[in-house]
SEFIKOL-113940 format. One record per residue: residue number from 1; residue in three letters; z, x, y negated of N, C-alpha, C, O in turn. Coordinates in Angstrom, 1 decimal, decimal comma, always signed. Atoms other than C-alpha are relative to their C-alpha. Example, Ala and Ser with C-alpha at 12.3 -4.5 7.8 and 13.67 -1.06 7.14 Angstrom:
<vomis>
VOMI  nr rest    n.z    n.x    n.y   ca.z   ca.x   ca.y    c.z    c.x    c.y    o.z    o.x    o.y
VOMI   1  ALA   +0,0   +0,9   +1,2   +7,8  +12,3   +4,5   +0,0   +0,9   -1,2   +0,7   +1,9   -1,2
VOMI   2  SER   +0,0   -0,9   +1,1   +7,1  +13,7   +1,1   +0,8   -0,8   -1,1   +0,9   -0,3   -2,2
</vomis>
This chain:
<vomis>
VOMI  nr rest    n.z    n.x    n.y   ca.z   ca.x   ca.y    c.z    c.x    c.y    o.z    o.x    o.y
VOMI   1  UNK   +0,5   -0,9   -0,8   +0,9   -6,4   -8,3   +0,9   +0,1   +1,3   +0,5   +0,2   +2,5
VOMI   2  UNK   -0,9   -0,1   -1,2   +3,9   -6,3   -6,3   +0,3   +1,5   +0,3   -0,2   +2,4   -0,2
VOMI   3  UNK   -0,2   -1,5   -0,6   +5,4   -3,3   -4,5   -0,5   +0,2   +1,2   -0,3   -0,5   +2,2
VOMI   4  UNK   +0,8   -0,2   -1,5   +3,2   -1,9   -1,9   +0,7   +1,2   +0,7   +0,8   +1,2   +1,9
VOMI   5  UNK   -0,6   -1,3   -0,7   +4,9   +1,4   -1,1   +1,3   -0,1   +0,1   +2,0   +0,0   -0,9
VOMI   6  UNK   -1,4   -0,2   -0,2   +8,2   +1,4   +0,5   +0,4   +1,2   +0,7   +1,3   +1,9   +0,4
VOMI   7  UNK   -0,3   -1,3   -0,7   +8,2   +4,2   +3,0   -1,3   +0,2   +0,7   -2,3   -0,5   +0,6
VOMI   8  UNK   +1,2   -0,5   -0,7   +5,7   +6,1   +5,0   -0,3   -0,9   +1,3   -1,4   -0,9   +1,8
VOMI   9  UNK   +0,3   +1,0   -1,1   +6,1   +3,4   +7,7   -0,3   -1,4   -0,5   -0,6   -2,3   +0,3
VOMI  10  UNK   +0,3   +1,2   +0,5   +5,4   +0,7   +5,4   -0,7   -0,1   -1,3   -0,1   +0,0   -2,4
VOMI  11  UNK   +0,8   +0,0   +1,1   +2,6   +0,5   +3,1   -1,2   -0,7   -0,2   -1,5   -1,3   +0,8
VOMI  12  UNK   +1,0   +1,0   +0,0   -0,3   -1,4   +2,0   -1,3   +0,3   -1,1   -1,4   +1,5   -1,4
VOMI  13  UNK   +1,1   -0,3   +0,8   -3,4   -1,5   -0,4   -0,1   -1,2   -0,9   +0,1   -2,4   -0,6
VOMI  14  UNK   +0,2   +1,0   +1,0   -4,0   -3,3   -3,7   -1,4   -0,2   -0,2   -2,1   +0,8   -0,1
VOMI  15  UNK   +1,4   +0,6   +0,1   -7,3   -5,1   -4,2   -0,3   -0,5   -1,4   +0,1   -1,6   -1,6
VOMI  16  UNK   +0,4   +0,6   +1,3   -8,3   -5,7   -7,8   -1,5   -0,8   +0,1   -2,5   -0,3   +0,0
VOMI  17  UNK   +1,1   +0,7   -0,3  -10,8   -8,5   -7,1   -0,4   -0,8   -1,2   -1,2   -1,7   -1,0
VOMI  18  UNK   +0,2   +0,7   +1,0  -11,1   -9,8  -10,5   -1,1   +1,1   -1,0   -0,7   +2,2   -1,3
VOMI  19  UNK   +1,2   -0,9   +0,6  -14,4   -8,2  -12,3   +0,7   +0,6   -1,3   +0,3   +1,7   -1,7
VOMI  20  UNK   -0,5   -0,5   +1,2  -12,4   -7,6  -15,5   +0,7   +1,5   +0,1   +0,7   +2,4   -0,7
VOMI  21  UNK   -0,6   -1,6   -0,4  -10,7   -4,5  -13,7   -1,1   +1,0   -0,1   -0,8   +2,2   -0,2
VOMI  22  UNK   +1,1   -0,9   +0,1  -14,2   -2,9  -14,0   -0,1   +0,4   -1,3   -0,9   +1,4   -1,5
VOMI  23  UNK   +0,1   -0,4   +1,3  -13,9   -2,6  -17,6   +1,2   +1,0   -0,4   +2,3   +0,9   -0,1
VOMI  24  UNK   -0,9   -1,2   +0,2  -12,2   +0,6  -19,0   +1,3   -0,6   -0,8   +2,4   +0,0   -0,6
VOMI  25  UNK   -1,0   +0,5   +0,7  -10,0   -1,4  -21,3   +1,2   -0,6   +0,7   +2,3   -0,5   +0,3
VOMI  26  UNK   -1,0   +0,5   -1,0   -8,3   -3,1  -18,5   +0,6   +0,9   +0,9   +1,7   +0,7   +1,3
VOMI  27  UNK   -0,3   -1,0   -0,9   -8,1   -0,1  -16,3   +1,0   +0,9   -0,7   +1,8   +1,5   -0,1
VOMI  28  UNK   -1,0   -1,0   +1,0   -6,2   +1,7  -19,3   +1,1   -0,8   +0,1   +2,1   -0,1   -0,1
VOMI  29  UNK   -1,2   +0,5   +0,1   -3,7   -0,9  -19,1   +0,8   -0,1   +1,4   +1,9   -0,7   +1,4
VOMI  30  UNK   -0,7   -0,1   -1,3   -2,6   -0,3  -15,3   +0,9   +1,4   -0,2   +0,5   +2,3   -1,0
VOMI  31  UNK   -0,8   -1,2   -0,1   +0,2   +2,3  -14,8   -0,8   +1,1   +0,5   -1,7   +1,0   +1,3
VOMI  32  UNK   +0,6   -1,2   -0,2   -0,9   +5,8  -14,6   -0,3   +0,5   +1,5   -1,3   +1,0   +2,0
VOMI  33  UNK   +0,1   -0,3   -1,5   -0,1   +6,2  -10,9   -1,0   -0,9   +0,7   -1,7   -0,5   +1,7
VOMI  34  UNK   +1,1   +1,0   -0,6   -2,4   +3,2  -10,0   -1,4   +0,4   -0,4   -2,4   +0,4   +0,4
VOMI  35  UNK   +1,3   -0,2   +0,5   -5,2   +4,2  -12,4   -0,5   +1,3   +0,6   -1,6   +1,5   +0,9
VOMI  36  UNK   +0,7   -1,2   -0,5   -5,3   +7,8  -11,0   -0,3   +0,1   +1,4   -0,5   +1,1   +2,0
VOMI  37  UNK   +0,2   +0,1   -1,6   -5,7   +6,4   -7,3   -1,4   -0,9   +0,0   -2,0   -1,0   +1,1
VOMI  38  UNK   +1,2   +0,9   +0,0   -8,8   +4,1   -8,4   -1,2   +0,8   +0,6   -1,5   +1,9   +0,0
VOMI  39  UNK   +1,3   -0,6   -0,5  -11,9   +5,1   -6,5   -1,2   -0,2   -0,8   -1,7   -1,3   -1,0
VOMI  40  UNK   +1,2   +0,1   +0,8  -14,8   +5,9   -8,7   -1,1   -0,5   +0,8   -1,4   -0,1   +1,9
VOMI  41  UNK   +1,1   +0,7   -0,5  -17,7   +3,6   -8,2   +0,5   -1,1   +0,9   -0,3   -1,8   +1,5
VOMI  42  UNK   -0,7   +1,3   -0,9  -15,4   +1,1   -6,3   +0,3   -1,1   -0,7   +0,9   -2,0   -0,2
VOMI  43  UNK   -0,4   +1,2   +0,9  -15,2   -1,3   -9,2   -0,9   -1,0   +0,1   -0,7   -1,9   -0,7
VOMI  44  UNK   +1,3   +1,0   -0,1  -18,3   -3,5   -8,3   -0,4   +0,0   +1,4   -1,6   +0,1   +1,6
VOMI  45  UNK   +0,4   +0,2   -1,4  -18,4   -3,9   -4,6   -0,1   -1,4   +0,6   +0,4   -2,4   +0,0
VOMI  46  UNK   +0,1   +1,4   -0,7  -19,3   -6,6   -2,2   +1,3   -0,1   +1,0   +2,2   +0,7   +1,2
VOMI  47  UNK   -1,2   +0,2   -0,6  -16,8   -8,1   +0,0   -0,1   +1,0   +1,3   +0,8   +1,6   +1,8
VOMI  48  UNK   +0,3   -0,9   -1,6  -18,5   -6,2   +3,2   +0,4   +1,5   -0,5   +1,0   +2,2   +0,3
VOMI  49  UNK   -0,2   -1,2   +0,5  -18,2   -3,0   +1,1   +1,5   +0,2   +0,0   +2,0   +1,2   +0,5
VOMI  50  UNK   -1,8   +0,0   +0,3  -14,3   -3,7   +0,2   +0,6   -0,1   +1,6   +1,5   +0,5   +1,9
VOMI  51  UNK   -0,6   -0,2   -1,5  -13,8   -4,4   +4,1   -0,1   +1,2   +0,4   +0,8   +1,7   +1,0
VOMI  52  UNK   +0,2   -1,4   -0,7  -15,2   -1,1   +5,0   +0,9   +0,8   -0,6   +1,6   +1,4   +0,1
VOMI  53  UNK   -1,1   -0,9   +0,5  -13,1   +0,7   +2,5   +1,5   -0,1   +0,4   +2,2   +0,8   +0,8
VOMI  54  UNK   -1,3   +0,4   -0,6  -10,1   -1,2   +3,5   +0,3   +0,6   +1,6   +1,3   +1,1   +2,0
VOMI  55  UNK   -0,1   -0,6   -1,3  -10,7   -0,2   +7,0   +0,0   +1,5   +0,0   +1,0   +2,1   +0,6
VOMI  56  UNK   -0,4   -1,5   -0,1  -11,2   +3,5   +6,6   +1,2   +0,3   -0,6   +1,8   +1,3   -0,1
VOMI  57  UNK   -1,3   -0,3   +0,5   -8,1   +3,5   +4,4   +1,0   -0,2   +1,1   +1,9   +0,7   +1,2
VOMI  58  UNK   -0,9   +0,0   -0,9   -6,2   +2,2   +7,4   +0,0   +0,9   +1,1   +1,0   +1,4   +1,6
VOMI  59  UNK   +0,2   -1,2   -1,0   -7,8   +4,3   +9,9   +0,6   +1,3   -0,5   +1,4   +1,9   +0,2
VOMI  60  UNK   -0,6   -1,0   +0,3   -6,9   +7,0   +7,8   +1,5   +0,4   -0,1   +2,0   +1,5   +0,2
VOMI  61  UNK   -1,5   +0,1   +0,1   -3,4   +6,2   +7,2   +0,8   -0,1   +1,2   +1,9   +0,3   +1,3
VOMI  62  UNK   -0,5   +0,3   -1,2   -2,8   +5,1  +10,6   +0,7   +1,2   +0,8   +0,2   +2,4   +0,8
VOMI  63  UNK   -0,7   -1,1   -0,8   -0,4   +7,2  +12,7   +0,9   -0,6   +1,0   +1,1   -1,8   +0,9
VOMI  64  UNK   -0,8   +0,5   -0,8   +1,8   +7,0  +15,7   +1,2   -0,5   -0,5   +1,8   +0,3   -1,2
VOMI  65  UNK   -1,2   +0,4   +0,9   +4,9   +5,0  +14,6   +1,2   +0,2   +1,2   +1,3   -0,3   +2,3
VOMI  66  UNK   -1,1   -0,2   -0,8   +8,1   +6,1  +16,0   +1,1   -0,6   -1,0   +1,2   -0,1   -2,1
VOMI  67  UNK   -0,9   +0,5   +0,9  +10,9   +4,0  +14,5   +1,3   +1,0   +0,2   +2,0   +1,1   +1,3
VOMI  68  UNK   -1,4   -0,7   +0,2  +13,8   +6,3  +13,2   +1,0   -0,6   +0,4   +1,0   -1,9   +0,3
VOMI  69  UNK   -1,2   +0,5   -0,7  +17,0   +5,8  +15,0   +1,0   -0,7   -0,9   +1,9   -1,5   -0,6
VOMI  70  UNK   -1,0   +0,5   +0,9  +18,8   +5,1  +11,8   -0,7   -1,5   -0,6   -0,1   -2,1   -1,5
VOMI  71  UNK   +0,4   +1,2   +0,5  +16,4   +2,0  +11,2   +0,2   -0,8   +1,0   -0,1   -2,0   +0,7
VOMI  72  UNK   -0,3   +1,0   -1,1  +17,5   +0,3  +14,5   +1,3   -0,5   -0,2   +2,2   +0,3   -0,4
VOMI  73  UNK   -1,5   +0,6   -0,1  +20,4   -2,2  +14,5   +0,2   -0,9   +1,0   -0,5   -1,8   +1,2
VOMI  74  UNK   -0,5   +0,8   -1,0  +22,2   -3,6  +17,3   +1,3   -0,5   -0,5   +1,8   -0,1   -1,5
VOMI  75  UNK   -1,7   +0,7   +0,4  +25,7   -5,7  +17,3   +0,7   +1,1   -0,1   +1,5   +1,1   -1,0
VOMI  76  UNK   -1,1   -1,2   +0,0  +27,5   -2,5  +17,9   +0,0   +0,8   -1,5   +1,0   +1,1   -2,1
VOMI  77  UNK   +0,3   -0,7   +1,3  +25,9   -0,7  +14,8   +0,3   -0,9   -1,2   +0,9   -0,5   -2,2
VOMI  78  UNK   -0,2   +0,7   +1,1  +26,1   -3,6  +12,6   +1,7   -0,6   -0,3   +2,3   -0,9   -1,3
VOMI  79  UNK   -1,5   +0,1   +0,3  +30,0   -4,2  +13,4   +0,4   +1,3   -0,4   +1,4   +1,3   -1,1
VOMI  80  UNK   -0,5   -1,3   +0,6  +30,4   -0,5  +12,7   -0,3   +0,2   -1,3   +0,5   +0,9   -1,8
VOMI  81  UNK   +0,2   +0,1   +1,6  +28,9   -0,8   +9,2   +0,8   -0,8   -0,5   +1,2   -0,5   -1,6
VOMI  82  UNK   -0,8   +1,0   +0,6  +30,8   -4,0   +8,7   +1,3   +0,5   -0,2   +2,0   +0,1   -1,1
VOMI  83  UNK   -1,2   -0,7   +0,0  +33,9   -1,9   +9,3   +0,2   +1,2   -0,9   +1,4   +1,6   -1,1
VOMI  84  UNK   -0,1   -1,2   +1,0  +33,2   +1,0   +7,0   +0,3   -0,5   -1,4   +0,5   +0,3   -2,3
</vomis>
């Protein structure tokens, strides 16, 4: 599944497109933090429905992005870090 959450500025969505994940025995094998976020009734949706769900997720999660100053690197900052 990979790592989807890295920071509040870098996030993603997991889509379990395999119909086996609609079965309780497969869902129960997922980590609890994933299982707790599965949307009820979203385990057998069409592609159009999945796109609609994804679109809503990203609209809800979207926010004005301001890069934190400590995330920005220029040659001076890299040289300072190298000298530390």
